[in-house]
C-alpha positions in Angstrom: 114.1 87.3 185.3 114.5 84.0 183.8 111.8 81.6 183.6 112.0 77.8 183.0 109.1 76.5 180.7 108.2 73.0 180.6 106.4 71.7 177.6 103.7 69.0 177.5 102.2 67.9 174.4 98.9 66.1 173.5 99.0 62.6 171.7 100.3 63.2 168.1 101.7 66.6 168.4 105.4 66.0 169.3 108.2 68.4 168.6 109.4 70.0 165.3 112.9 68.8 163.8 114.8 71.9 164.2 116.2 72.9 167.6 113.6 70.9 169.7 110.9 73.6 168.7 107.2 72.7 168.6 105.6 72.0 165.4 104.0 74.5 163.5 100.3 75.8 164.2 98.9 74.0 161.2 100.1 70.5 162.9 97.7 71.3 165.6 95.0 72.0 163.4 95.7 68.6 161.5 95.3 66.9 164.8 92.1 68.5 165.3 91.2 67.5 161.7 92.0 64.0 162.6 89.8 63.8 165.7 86.5 64.8 163.7 84.3 62.8 161.6 81.1 63.1 159.5 79.1 61.9 162.2 79.7 65.2 164.3 77.9 67.2 161.7 80.8 69.2 160.3 81.4 69.7 156.7 84.3 67.5 155.8 85.0 69.2 152.7 87.6 71.9 153.7 91.1 73.0 153.1 93.8 70.7 154.2 96.6 73.2 154.7 97.4 77.0 155.3 96.6 79.7 154.9 93.7 79.5 157.5 90.8 81.5 158.1 90.5 82.3 161.6 87.8 83.7 164.0 89.3 85.1 167.3 87.1 85.6 170.4 88.5 87.4 173.3 88.2 90.6 175.6 91.1 91.4 178.0 94.8 92.0 178.2 95.7 88.2 178.1 93.5 87.7 174.9 95.0 90.9 173.3 98.2 89.1 173.3 97.2 86.0 171.5 95.4 88.2 169.0 98.7 90.0 168.5 100.3 86.9 167.5 97.6 85.7 165.1 97.8 89.3 163.6 101.4 89.0 163.2 101.0 85.4 161.6 98.5 86.9 158.9 101.1 89.8 158.1 103.8 87.4 157.7 103.5 86.8 153.9 106.6 84.3 153.9 104.7 81.6 156.1 101.4 82.2 155.0 99.6 80.8 158.0 96.8 82.9 158.1 94.7 84.5 155.3 92.0 85.7 157.0 91.4 87.0 160.8 88.4 88.5 162.0 87.4 89.1 165.9 84.4 88.7 168.4 84.4 90.5 171.5 81.8 91.5 174.2 80.1 94.8 174.8 81.8 97.3 177.1 80.6 100.2 179.0 83.9 101.9 178.0 83.5 104.0 174.5 87.0 102.7 173.6 85.9 99.0 174.2 87.9 96.0 175.9 91.7 95.7 174.8 91.1 93.0 172.3 88.6 95.5 170.6 91.0 98.5 170.9 93.9 96.3 169.2 91.6 95.0 166.6 90.2 98.5 165.6 93.8 100.0 165.5 95.0 97.1 163.2 91.9 97.4 161.1 90.6 94.0 161.7 86.8 93.3 161.4 85.1 93.3 164.6 81.9 91.7 165.6 79.9 92.1 169.0 78.8 89.1 170.8 76.4 87.3 170.0 77.0 88.5 166.3 79.7 86.4 164.9 79.6 87.7 161.4 78.7 85.6 158.5 81.9 84.6 156.9 83.4 81.1 156.5 86.2 80.1 158.7 88.8 77.3 159.3 89.1 77.4 163.0 88.1 79.5 166.1 90.5 80.7 168.7 89.2 81.8 172.1 91.1 83.3 174.9 89.6 85.0 177.9 86.2 85.1 176.4 83.8 84.2 179.3 81.0 83.1 177.3 79.9 79.6 176.5 79.4 78.8 172.8 76.9 76.7 171.5 77.5 73.2 169.8 75.8 74.9 166.9 78.7 77.5 166.6 81.5 75.1 167.1 80.3 73.0 164.4 80.6 75.7 162.1 84.3 75.5 162.3 85.7 72.4 160.3 88.7 72.1 162.7 86.8 73.1 165.6 87.7 75.9 168.2 90.8 76.2 170.2 91.0 77.7 173.6 94.2 79.4 175.0 93.6 79.2 178.8 96.2 80.6 181.4 96.3 77.5 183.8 97.6 73.9 183.8 94.1 72.4 183.0 92.2 70.7 184.6 93.5 72.9 187.5 91.5 76.4 187.6 89.0 75.8 184.8 86.5 78.7 184.4 86.9 82.3 184.9 89.8 84.2 186.7 92.3 81.4 186.7 95.3 83.6 187.3 93.7 85.1 190.5 93.0 81.9 191.9 96.8 80.8 191.0 97.8 83.8 193.0 95.4 83.6 196.0 96.2 79.8 196.6 99.8 80.2 196.5 100.5 77.9 193.6 104.1 77.1 192.9 103.3 76.2 189.3 101.2 77.5 186.5 101.2 77.7 182.7 99.0 77.7 179.7 97.0 75.2 178.1 95.8 75.0 174.5 92.4 72.7 174.3 89.8 72.1 172.1 86.5 73.5 173.0 83.4 71.3 173.7 79.9 72.7 174.1 77.9 73.2 177.5 81.0 73.5 180.0 83.9 75.7 180.4 87.5 74.5 179.7 86.7 70.9 179.1 87.9 69.2 176.1 91.3 67.5 174.8 94.3 69.0 175.8 96.4 69.7 172.7 99.3 71.5 174.3 100.6 72.8 177.7 103.6 74.5 178.9 104.2 75.0 182.7 106.3 77.7 184.5 107.0 78.4 188.1 104.9 81.1 189.5 107.6 84.2 189.9 107.9 84.9 193.8 105.7 87.5 195.2 104.1 88.2 191.8 100.7 89.8 191.6 97.8 88.8 189.3 98.7 91.7 187.1 102.2 90.6 186.9 101.6 87.0 186.2 99.1 87.9 183.6 101.6 89.6 181.8 104.0 86.6 181.8 101.3 84.1 180.8 100.0 86.3 178.1 103.4 86.2 176.4 103.6 82.4 176.9 100.3 81.9 175.5 101.0 84.0 172.5 104.2 82.1 171.6 102.3 78.9 171.8 99.7 80.0 169.3 
């Protein structure tokens, strides 16, 4: 099945020079850096180029694919995009934990259980299907802010279960949005990157999640 992807970009992101490919991840981070100032309480004395120190927040299968992409970037010694990668997830009744924790443990990534976020220093946070509001105090610990990988075309379907809402309401178009997190509200903040796709006919929420999880991972 071939899926047509339409790319939309926030101000200043544009495309890369080769073959119309999007700019590298650090270009997105540079855009975030440009939007910050000393007045918001962040430490402006930070590294200005990769490799980055990343703290990932996530829980489910959609989030696991994003974590997998970040882990692959950390393992890629030629590009050197990510130097450090740690994971925050939520408690689970299952002894194995949620999909994100399972993958992190298998990949020997440090795991913290919310509300513990560790004591390390990071450049940027990445959130996917986390389901917890992040405080302003926490957000300000990241010089480049926190990115949210959200499986809908924001502002449509903010909040939990966007894929289920997409299917139940018969949406014809969906996608993935990467945005910069703001405190106090879910999925509200500057949109940095958005890619849209047609919803495959008769797809279930699980099938659509698989499609969007791959799309989101490729966008990171």
